[in-house]
C-alpha positions in Angstrom: -11.1 -10.3 -13.7 -7.4 -11.2 -13.3 -5.2 -10.3 -10.3 -1.5 -9.7 -11.0 1.1 -10.6 -8.4 4.8 -9.6 -8.6 7.3 -11.8 -7.0 9.4 -9.1 -5.4 12.8 -10.0 -4.1 13.4 -13.7 -5.0 15.7 -14.0 -2.0 13.2 -12.5 0.4 9.9 -13.8 1.9 7.9 -13.0 -1.3 8.1 -16.4 -2.9 6.9 -18.2 0.3 4.2 -15.6 0.9 2.8 -16.1 -2.6 2.7 -19.9 -2.6 1.2 -20.0 0.9 -1.5 -17.4 0.1 -2.4 -19.0 -3.2 -2.6 -22.5 -1.6 -4.9 -21.1 1.1 -7.2 -19.1 -1.2 -6.9 -20.5 -4.7 -5.2 -18.9 -7.7 -7.6 -19.3 -10.5 -7.7 -15.5 -11.0 -4.0 -14.9 -10.5 -1.1 -14.1 -12.8 2.3 -14.2 -11.1 5.0 -12.2 -12.7 8.1 -13.9 -11.5 10.3 -17.0 -11.8 8.7 -20.5 -12.0 11.7 -22.2 -10.6 11.9 -20.0 -7.5 8.2 -20.4 -6.9 8.3 -24.2 -7.3 11.2 -24.5 -4.8 9.4 -22.2 -2.4 6.2 -24.3 -2.6 8.2 -27.5 -2.1 9.9 -26.0 1.0 6.6 -24.8 2.4 4.9 -28.1 1.7 2.1 -26.6 -0.4 1.1 -27.0 -4.1 2.8 -24.8 -6.7 1.0 -21.7 -7.9 0.2 -23.5 -11.2 -1.3 -26.4 -9.3 -3.5 -23.9 -7.6 -4.8 -22.6 -10.9 -2.6 -19.5 -11.2 -0.7 -18.6 -14.3 3.0 -17.9 -13.9 4.7 -15.5 -16.3 8.3 -16.7 -16.3 9.9 -13.3 -16.5 13.3 -14.7 -15.3 15.0 -18.1 -15.0 17.4 -17.6 -12.2 19.9 -20.4 -11.8 20.1 -20.4 -8.0 18.5 -18.3 -5.3 19.4 -18.7 -1.6 16.7 -17.3 0.7 18.1 -14.4 2.7 21.0 -13.8 0.4 20.4 -11.0 -2.1 22.3 -10.8 -5.4 22.7 -8.2 -8.2 20.8 -10.6 -10.4 17.9 -10.6 -7.9 17.9 -6.8 -7.9 17.5 -6.7 -11.7 14.8 -9.4 -11.5 12.7 -7.4 -9.1 12.6 -4.5 -11.6 11.8 -6.9 -14.5 8.8 -8.4 -12.6 7.3 -4.9 -12.1 7.9 -3.8 -15.7 6.2 -7.0 -17.0 3.2 -6.3 -14.7 3.0 -2.8 -16.0 2.8 -4.0 -19.6 -0.1 -6.3 -18.6 -1.8 -3.4 -16.8 -1.6 -1.1 -19.8 -3.1 -3.8 -22.0 -6.0 -4.2 -19.5 -5.0 -7.8 -18.7 -5.1 -7.3 -15.0 -7.7 -5.4 -12.8 -5.5 -5.3 -9.7 -1.8 -5.8 -8.7 -0.5 -7.2 -5.5 3.2 -6.5 -5.0 5.5 -8.7 -2.9 8.2 -6.8 -1.0 11.2 -5.4 -2.9 14.7 -4.5 -1.5 15.1 -0.9 -2.3 19.0 -0.8 -2.2 19.1 -3.8 -4.6 16.6 -2.3 -7.1 18.2 1.1 -7.0 21.6 -0.6 -7.8 19.8 -2.2 -10.8 18.7 1.2 -12.1 15.3 1.6 -10.4 15.0 5.4 -10.3 12.1 5.7 -7.8 11.8 5.8 -3.9 9.4 2.8 -4.0 6.6 1.0 -5.6 4.2 3.9 -5.3 6.2 6.4 -7.4 7.1 3.7 -10.0 3.5 2.7 -10.5 2.4 6.3 -10.8 5.0 7.0 -13.5 4.4 3.9 -15.5 0.6 4.4 -15.5 0.7 8.1 -16.3 -0.7 9.3 -13.0 0.7 12.6 -11.6 -0.4 12.4 -8.0 -1.1 9.4 -5.8 -1.3 8.6 -2.1 -0.5 5.7 0.1 -3.1 4.2 2.4 -2.2 1.7 5.1 -5.4 -0.2 5.9 -5.9 -2.6 8.7 -8.9 -4.1 10.5 -8.9 -1.3 13.1 -7.2 1.7 11.5 -6.6 3.3 8.1 -3.9 6.0 7.7 -2.8 8.0 4.7 0.5 10.0 5.1 0.5 13.4 3.3 4.3 13.0 2.8 6.0 9.6 2.5 9.6 8.7 2.0 11.4 11.9 2.8 13.7 13.0 5.7 11.8 14.3 8.8 13.7 17.6 8.6 12.2 18.1 5.1 8.5 17.5 6.1 7.5 21.1 7.1 8.7 22.5 3.7 7.1 19.6 1.8 3.6 20.3 3.3 1.5 22.5 1.1 -2.2 23.5 1.0 -2.6 21.9 -2.4 -0.7 18.7 -1.5 -2.6 18.1 1.7 -6.0 18.9 0.0 -5.2 16.4 -2.7 -4.4 13.6 -0.3 -7.6 14.3 1.7 -9.6 14.2 -1.5 -8.1 10.9 -2.6 -8.7 9.5 0.8 -12.4 10.5 0.9 -12.9 9.3 -2.7 -11.3 5.9 -1.9 -13.5 5.4 1.2 -16.6 6.3 -0.7 -16.0 4.6 -4.0 -13.7 1.7 -3.2 -14.7 0.8 0.4 -18.4 1.6 -0.1 -18.7 4.0 2.9 -21.7 6.1 2.3 -20.6 9.1 4.4 -16.8 8.8 5.0 -15.3 10.5 8.0 -11.6 11.5 7.8 -9.6 13.2 10.5 -6.5 15.2 9.6 -3.5 15.3 12.0 -1.7 18.4 13.0 2.1 18.5 12.5 3.3 19.8 15.8 2.7 18.7 19.5 -0.8 19.7 20.6 -1.5 20.6 17.0 0.6 23.8 17.4 -1.1 25.0 20.7 -2.5 28.1 19.0 0.8 28.8 17.2 3.0 28.4 20.3 4.7 25.3 18.9 4.5 26.0 15.2 2.2 27.6 12.7 1.7 24.9 10.0 -1.7 24.0 11.4 -3.1 27.5 10.8 -1.0 28.4 7.8 -1.2 25.1 5.7 -3.3 22.3 7.2 -6.5 24.2 8.1 -6.7 25.9 4.7 -6.3 22.5 3.0 -9.2 21.1 5.0 -11.3 24.1 4.1 -10.4 23.8 0.4 -11.7 20.2 0.2 -14.8 20.9 2.4 -15.8 23.8 0.1 -14.6 22.2 -3.2 -16.2 20.1 -5.9 -15.9 16.9 -3.9 -18.7 18.1 -1.7 -21.1 18.1 -4.7 -20.4 14.4 -5.4 -21.1 12.9 -1.9 -21.4 13.7 1.7 -18.4 13.5 4.0 -16.9 14.7 7.2 -13.4 16.1 7.1 -12.1 17.5 10.4 -8.9 18.8 12.0 -6.2 19.7 12.5 -6.3 17.2 15.4 -3.8 16.7 18.2 -1.6 14.0 16.8 -1.1 12.1 20.0 -4.8 11.7 20.6 -6.5 11.3 17.2 -5.5 7.8 16.5 -7.1 6.5 19.6 -10.3 8.4 18.7 -10.2 7.0 15.1 -9.2 3.3 15.7 -12.0 0.8 16.0 -12.7 -0.9 19.3 -11.1 -2.3 21.4 -8.2 0.1 20.5 -10.3 3.3 20.1 -13.6 4.9 19.7 -14.0 4.2 16.0 -15.2 7.8 15.2 -13.3 8.1 11.9 -12.9 5.9 8.9 -9.3 7.1 8.2 -6.6 9.5 9.5 -4.5 11.7 7.2 -1.1 12.0 8.9 1.5 14.6 8.0 4.5 12.3 7.7 5.3 8.6 7.4 6.0 7.6 10.9 3.3 9.7 12.5 0.7 7.5 10.8 2.5 4.2 10.5 3.6 3.7 14.1 0.1 3.5 15.5 -1.0 1.4 12.4 1.7 -1.1 12.9 1.3 -1.2 16.6 -2.3 -2.5 16.4 -2.7 -4.0 12.9 0.8 -5.2 11.9 -0.1 -8.7 10.9 -3.1 -7.7 8.7 -2.2 -4.2 7.5 -2.3 -3.6 3.7 -0.6 -0.9 1.7 -3.1 0.4 -0.9 -2.1 3.0 -3.5 -4.8 5.6 -4.1 -5.3 7.4 -7.4 -4.1 4.7 -9.8 -6.3 3.4 -12.7 -6.1 -0.1 -11.2 -6.2 -1.5 -7.7 -2.7 -2.0 -6.1 -2.1 -3.5 -2.7 0.9 -5.0 -0.9 1.7 -6.4 2.5 2.9 -3.8 5.0 6.4 -5.2 5.6 9.7 -5.7 3.9 11.8 -8.6 2.4 12.6 -10.0 5.9 15.9 -11.7 4.9 16.4 -12.9 8.5 13.5 -15.3 8.2 13.4 -16.0 4.5 13.4 -19.7 3.8 13.0 -20.6 7.5 9.3 -21.3 7.4 8.7 -18.7 10.1 7.1 -16.1 7.8 3.5 -15.1 8.7 1.5 -14.6 5.6 -1.4 -12.7 7.2 -0.6 -9.3 5.7 0.0 -10.8 2.2 -3.3 -12.8 2.3 -5.1 -9.6 3.5 -3.5 -7.7 0.5 -4.7 -10.4 -1.9 -8.1 -10.4 -0.4 -8.4 -6.6 -0.5 -7.2 -6.5 -4.2 -9.9 -9.0 -5.1 -12.6 -7.2 -3.1 -11.8 -3.7 -4.4 -11.3 -4.9 -8.0 -14.6 -6.7 -7.9 -16.3 -3.5 -6.5 -14.9 -1.4 -9.3 -16.0 -4.0 -11.9 -19.5 -4.0 -10.5 -19.7 -0.2 -10.4 -18.5 0.1 -14.0 -21.1 -2.4 -15.3 
């Protein structure tokens, strides 16, 4: 079982995250799609062994002449896309069971011809998957937004019964099949304050969200395993109910939020250093740290690799569980 790792932005914190994580946890199962020179310099600056010295294999997708941490370049933007494309070739060949993606800089990759809002949409397109969802998972809270990178003004129009139902089903399936939870419990947020207050503050709860919950509860998923799917819940209270102690009551295994910040603000508040981005619905496990390229601290030695190490650990755990289940 091999774990793929993409370098991300060579001028961001990705190189240091990778070399530190592999030095701490070993790299015998890892293939890094990136730039050997960038990784060697990052390891030297961090005072840790290179990925290859840790047993990892480095696929030298690029040979960038010079990279200054914190200073993005057009060449770096194109390189980020090239690392991802190389990883997708390996994934389609069955050479990797999981993929951990270091942060990319979206403006740089878009300038290089990247035609997707982010990793999630790119991976779905390249792996031939029509619908995916993004789970942010930390030690105390898991959240899955029903809509992701769209303007807040567009959220009400983007919410559909079918779309919310699909995200709920993906969430329940992931909890049961990947996390090994026998009877997963998922809470679904309302969109409006007080979950609409019986229609006084909006009707999306009654018109869209509740029918989506009912469709899943009464659908074919209920024949596969037992689960609890509840809502629409008042958004300002449900995260405290769901989060594990000491932050909450731990009554739910995940929360489906209606939009990006509704779910990610509480998640980042309590689990920022260890939160992992997990893509649901792909044929392979994909994780990433829940932060960006952090140009302001790239190359300074101040980066905290907790989230990346958690992403690598989760990729190994979930890929191992899939391999065991398939055998």
